[in-house]
N, C-alpha and C positions, 0 to 999 in steps of 0.2 A: 671734394675739398681741394682748393688750389695747392699746388706742390709746395709753395713757400709757407703754408700754414701747417703742414704735416709735422715739421720738426719744431719743437718748442724752445730750442736753445736760442738765447739772445745772440745778436750779432757779436757783441763783445765776448760773451762766453764761448761762442763758436770760434772766434779768432784765437782765444787762449786755450781752446780745447777743454773747457770746463763746463760743467752743468750745475745749476743751483738746486738746492733742496726744493725750492718752490716749483721749479720746472719739473722735477720728478713727481711732486705731489699732483700737479695739474695733469701730467701725463698719466698717472695712475687713475685719477678720476675719469679722464677721457676714455681710457681703455675699459674701465668698468662699465661706463655708459654704452660703449659700442658693443661689448660682449652681451650685456643684458638685452639690448635691442635686437641684435642679430641672432644670437644663439639661444636666448631664453624667451624671446618673443614677448618681452615686457619692458615697461619703462622703469627707469631707476633714478634715484636722486641721492645726492650726498646729504646725510643727516648728521646731527650732532653725535659725538661719540657716546654720550649718555643714553641715546636711543638704541645704540648698537649692542649686540651680544659680543663684547670684546674679549671677555675672559671665560675660559671653560669653567664648569664642565660642559662638554659637548664634543666638538670636532674642530680640528685645525688641519687645513691643507697647506703645506709649506713647500716652496720651491726655492732652492738656492741659486745664486748666480755669481759669476766671477769674471773678471776682465778689468777694464779701465775703472769700473766701480764694482764692488763686491758686496754681497749681503743676501737677503732673502725677502720674498713676498709671501705673506700668509693670509689666509682667509680663516676667520674664527666664527663659528656658527653652531647653532644647536643641531642635534640629529634630525629634528623635525624640519628645520630649514634646509638641511642638506638633502633630505628626501624630496622636499618640494622642488628645489633647484634641479636635482637629478631628474625628476619627473619632467620638468620643462625642457631640459637639455636633451633627454633621450626619447621623449614621447612615450614613456612607460609610467606605470604607477608604482610608487614605493611607500610602504607603511613603516618600514624600519630599516636601520642601517644594515647594509650588507656589502659585499665586495664590489658590486656594481655601483652602488652609491659612492663608495670610497673612491673608486676609479674615476667616476664623473667629477668629483670634487678635485681630484688630482688634475684632470683635464682642464677644469675651470681655472685653477690657479696657474696652470701652464699657459693658458690663453692670456691671462692677466699679465704675466711676466712678459710674454711676447708683445702684448699691446703696449705695455710700459716702454719697452725698447723702441717700438714703432713711433709712439707719440713723443717720447722724451728726445729722441734723436734718430735720424735715419742711419747713423754710423753703425754699420754691421758689427764693428769690433767693440761696441760699448760694453757688452757682456755676453756671455754664453750661459744658458740655463742648465741646471742639473735635472735629474729625475725627481718628480714630486714625491713627497712623503705625506702620509695621512696619519694623524694621531687622534684617537678618540677614546673617551672614557670619562670617569667622574672626578679624577684627581690628578691633574698634571698642570705644568706651567711651561711656558716658552721663555727662553732667556737669550739675550744678545750681549755681546761684549760691551763693557761700559763706555768705550770710546766710539761706539756706533751711534749714528743718528737714527731716530725713530720717527716715522710719520704714520699716523693712524687716521683712518676715515671711517665713518659709519655709512652704510649703504642700505637703502630701502629699495628692494627689487620685488615688485609684486607684493605678495603678502609676507615676504621674508625681510627681516632686518638683521644685518650682520656686520662684523668688523673686517676691515682690510688693513693690513699692516705692512709697511715697507721699512726694513732695517737695512742700513748700508754703511759701509766703511766711509769714514770722513777724514781723509788724509790732511785736509786743511779747511777749516770752517771759514766762511759759509759755503765754499765751493768744493766740488769734488773734481779731481782731474779726470777728464774723459778722454 
């Protein structure tokens, strides 16, 4: 990929040190495609949210970030999809959720946040990521502050369909100071 294509920030946004929600969404989709191709050895495509497993019961892998933009990236999927993706990532077979599968989903969301940072902008100071958290069970919800912007995409990766969510602080709409 040519160097000038790696950063999605528009020339105007780059001059103002801002990044748009659309640039973040495109960066998230590009990161997901790269991860599924290189780490899971499968093709992926962005699908409608209706096709994705966006809301638990199931599993959510969440990683927070803070810096010039703040928020979190989350992957919402069923335990079966988590086992399938962990199997692809680790080259092992999993029939049920365990600590290894949970750790694999934490690593997947960590790679996704890193890919978002890479594709949204090469600015190393855009944000720093936290340690991933995994939540699974039959009765839970995720919640974000009401002033946060939310982007959700559906992903079909191999036989798995799941949701990816980006929630971020929006100091001034439609741009985020970066």
